[in-house]
C-alpha positions, 0 to 999 in steps of 0.5 A: 341070159334069160329075158329081163321080164318074166310072165306068170299065170295064176288060176283064180279059184273060188276060194280066192274070191270075195262075195262078188266072185272077184279076186280079193286084193290080198290075193292079188298082192300074194300073186305079185309076190309069187311072181316077183319070187319066181322071177328072182329065183330064175335069175339067180337072186331069189330067196335061196341064193340070198340066204346063202349070202346071209341076206333076205329081201324086204318089201319097202313100198308097194302100189297096186292099181286095178282097172278091173279085178280078175274073176272066178275061174279065169287065168290071171297073168302077171308080167314083172321086171326090174326098173332100177337098182341103187345101193339101197333099193331096187324098184320092180314093176308089174303088169296085170292081164287076163288070158286074152291079153286085156290089161287089168292093171299095174303095180309098182314095188320097192325092195331092200335087202338086209343082213340076216343077223344084223338086220341092217341094209346091204349094198344091192350094187354088190348083188351079182347079176341083179343090175343086168336085168334092169329093163331100161325104158319100160315102166308101169304107166301109173302114179309113182310110189309116194310118201304117205303122211303120218296121222297126227290129227283129224283121225279116228281109231278104226280097229285093233288086232293082235299079231297071231300065228296066221299073220306072221311070215318066215321071219315071224313078222307080220306077213306083207299081204296081211297088212293089206288084209287088215287094212281092207277089213276096216271097211264095211262089206256094204262099201264093197257092194257099191265101190271097189278099191282102184288103188292101194299104196303101202309104206312098210315102216317097221316090222309087226312082231308076233304077239304085238297089239296093233291099232289101225287109225283112219282118216278120210281125205275126201269122198273116195280117198282114205289114209290108214296107219298101223301103230304099235303104241307110239311107233308107226308100223305101216301106212296106206292110202286107199282110193275107191271108185264107183262100180259101174 
């Protein structure tokens, strides 16, 4: 049996960075998904194996917390492992490091599996080999995944966008990292000159479909914490809590 945790390296090229020369949050999220995909593929429950069983992985929740952002022309190392498995969900954690082993942050994620035809949840306990890779006693030392309150009042409309070709994934639904991209674009570039996002937590509620008009609502919880919600009419698509910190 392979080791329970996987380790993967990514090079931060200039096109992956922002005006500060640091990797963008959507790029970091994308690397996380690549690491999760490679880890699962190597251990027999990746995309190809799942589709043969008429199943597909669905990201339900994710949290990313960063002490520092990887910089241009450096190596970004991601370690990932499975923390728990039950009938409906499996939880996967991540550790972020530079090439010298310096910790840059951590991540947590919650995944479900759905049937390709019915789109209904499948029983993860029936998935061969998955539970064998639970890494007992090893957890990312950050706050857990939490419920994000719906914005029913005291919010402001932030922006609206239409789900287009470059937004969708293989299932023709809004790509998991595109949610992050649209959320962070709500904030003016001047905010990124003074602060950076310390933590982002996302609850994926329903699928943003191609051609849909999505409204983003925003509420400032306090000086550095915001809740944002994507809505398709009256239906909630996704919600996030973003916590900023002052740049030293």
